C-alpha positions in Angstrom: 1.3 14.1 13.1 2.0 11.6 10.4 -0.3 8.6 10.2 0.6 5.4 8.2 -2.5 4.1 6.3 -3.2 1.1 4.2 -5.6 0.9 1.2 -8.2 -1.7 2.2 -10.6 -3.1 -0.4 -14.0 -3.6 1.1 -17.3 -5.1 0.0 -19.1 -2.2 1.7 -18.6 0.5 4.4 -21.6 2.2 6.0 -21.8 5.0 8.5 -23.7 3.7 11.5 -23.2 6.8 13.7 -21.6 10.3 13.6 -18.4 8.7 14.9 -18.3 5.2 13.5 -18.2 3.1 10.3 -19.1 -0.5 9.8 -16.7 -2.2 7.4 -17.3 -5.6 5.7 -14.5 -7.2 3.8 -14.9 -9.7 0.9 -14.2 -12.7 3.2 -17.1 -11.7 5.5 -15.0 -10.3 8.3 -16.6 -7.2 9.9 -15.2 -4.4 12.0 -16.4 -1.2 13.6 -13.9 1.6 12.7 -13.9 5.1 14.2 -14.3 7.8 11.6 -11.1 9.5 12.9 -9.1 6.4 11.7 -10.5 6.6 8.1 -8.7 9.1 5.9 -11.1 8.7 2.9 -11.6 6.7 -0.3 -8.8 5.4 -2.4 -10.0 6.6 -5.8 -7.1 4.8 -7.7 -8.9 1.4 -7.2 -11.6 0.9 -9.8 -12.8 -2.7 -9.4 -14.2 -2.2 -5.9 -14.4 0.3 -3.0 -11.1 0.9 -1.3 -10.6 3.1 1.8 -7.5 4.5 3.5 -7.5 3.1 7.0 -4.9 3.8 9.7 -2.4 1.0 10.4 -3.0 1.3 14.1 -6.7 0.4 14.0 -6.1 -2.4 11.5 -3.9 -4.0 14.1 -6.7 -3.9 16.7 -9.6 -5.2 14.6 -10.1 -8.4 12.7 -10.5 -7.2 9.2 -9.1 -8.7 6.0 -6.5 -6.3 4.5 -3.2 -6.3 2.7 0.0 -4.3 3.5 1.0 -3.9 -0.1 -0.4 -0.4 -0.7 0.6 2.1 2.0 0.7 5.9 2.3 1.4 8.5 4.9 -1.2 11.1 5.8 -0.8 14.4 7.7 -3.8 16.6 8.6 -6.0 14.5 6.3 -3.8 15.0 3.2 -1.7 12.3 1.6 2.0 12.9 1.6 4.3 12.0 -1.3 5.5 8.4 -1.0 9.1 7.5 -1.9 10.7 4.1 -2.0 14.5 4.0 -1.9 16.0 1.0 -3.8 19.7 0.5 -4.1 20.9 -1.7 -7.0 24.1 -3.5 -6.4 25.2 -5.4 -9.5 26.9 -8.7 -9.2 30.6 -8.9 -9.8 31.6 -10.4 -13.1 35.0 -11.5 -14.2 36.3 -10.0 -17.5 36.2 -12.3 -20.6 39.6 -12.8 -22.2 39.4 -13.7 -25.8 41.8 -13.7 -28.7 40.8 -11.7 -31.8 40.4 -13.6 -35.1 43.4 -13.4 -37.4 41.4 -12.4 -40.5 40.1 -9.3 -38.6 43.7 -8.1 -37.8 45.7 -5.9 -40.3 
């Protein structure tokens, strides 16, 4: 089953039981998050700790997070993320100009 997760930067995250984490964000907001909803660390972030947390639980708890960095997980493994962008150039009218006489033969 595919699970959408967001990379959440946290001040710290501690294991408080075999089934639960306590997460504290930089603004002081705290949340208890089940370990089944945490996919692991986001090692691409270097300035602070970041964790992959499921979108579903983030909607239930009051924890500061951003929706900018998302990924899909299946069986605990990250799936490749593709973003489809279609570029539609604006329509331009052709420029009609007369050539210079000294350039003509």
